[in-house]
N, C-alpha and C positions, 0 to 999 in steps of 0.2 A: 623562749628565753629561760624558762625554769630548768629545762634540761641542761642548757649551757652553764647555768649557775651551779647546778648539782655536779656537772662534770669538773668544773674548776675546783669545787670543794673537795671532791673525791681525789682529784689529782694532787692537790695540796697535801691531803692526809697521806696519800700513797708515798709521796716524796719524804714527808716527815717520818714515816715508818722506816723507810730505807735508811735515813740518817740515823735513827735510833738503833737499828739493827747493826749498822757499821760501827757506831759508837760502842755498843755493848760488846762487840767482838774484840775491841781493842783493850778492854779491861783485863787485868791479870786473872781475876776470878770470874771467868766467863760462865754465865748461867745459861746453859744450852736449852733448858726448859723454857726460859723467858724468850730466848731468841726464836725458838720453834713457834711459840705462841704469836710473837710479833710477825713472823713470816706467814703464819696461817691467816692472820687478820689482813696482812698486805695482799695476799692472794685473793681473799674475798673482795677487797676493794678493787683489785685489778679486774676481777670477773664482772663486778657491777659496772665499772667504767666501760668495759668492752660491750656489755649489754646495752648501756645507754647510748654509746657511740653508734652501734648498729641501728638502734631505734631512731636516733637523730638523723641518720643518713637516709632512712626510708621516707622521712617527711619532707 
């Protein structure tokens, strides 16, 4: 159950970051440094999600 809860939490954070990235791109004064940082964090979340999903399938 702990893995499932963590997966839901990470998935929610991943979706939130996607929305923040899209919102940031819409602003006239786009801060590409901030967008790059958000994308980096989003990628780390995706990697953790994939690792946990693989681990969950094995059990």
